[in-house]
C-alpha angles and dihedrals in degrees: 000000000000135000120201123178130175112244092253090061098047124105091031098101091252092120091050092051092048091049093049090048090051091050091050091049091049093049092047089054094046098252112164102192141021122206123193137179121219127184109251091230091058100088091165093058092045090052091045094054093039088058088058091053102263113151124213110242107171150335130248107204122221089000097145131040115196123169089352091303123116122223131185122234124223117210118213133186137205125189113213 
């Protein structure tokens, strides 16, 4: 699962509504667990998902290279 919003659409509860919709879809289809990956430098996203109950489970080092800069990814899980 991933939620991506342009900066102009952030802080308007859209991400929360999309996440809640995704949870409802997953529950309806008998999913038991959701796993996400968040860039380690994205403190806002880590806080966002933590507020929904996602737990950090591990780090993949140098997983992403953007503009010639490496970033780690944190994987997080949530049991429905």
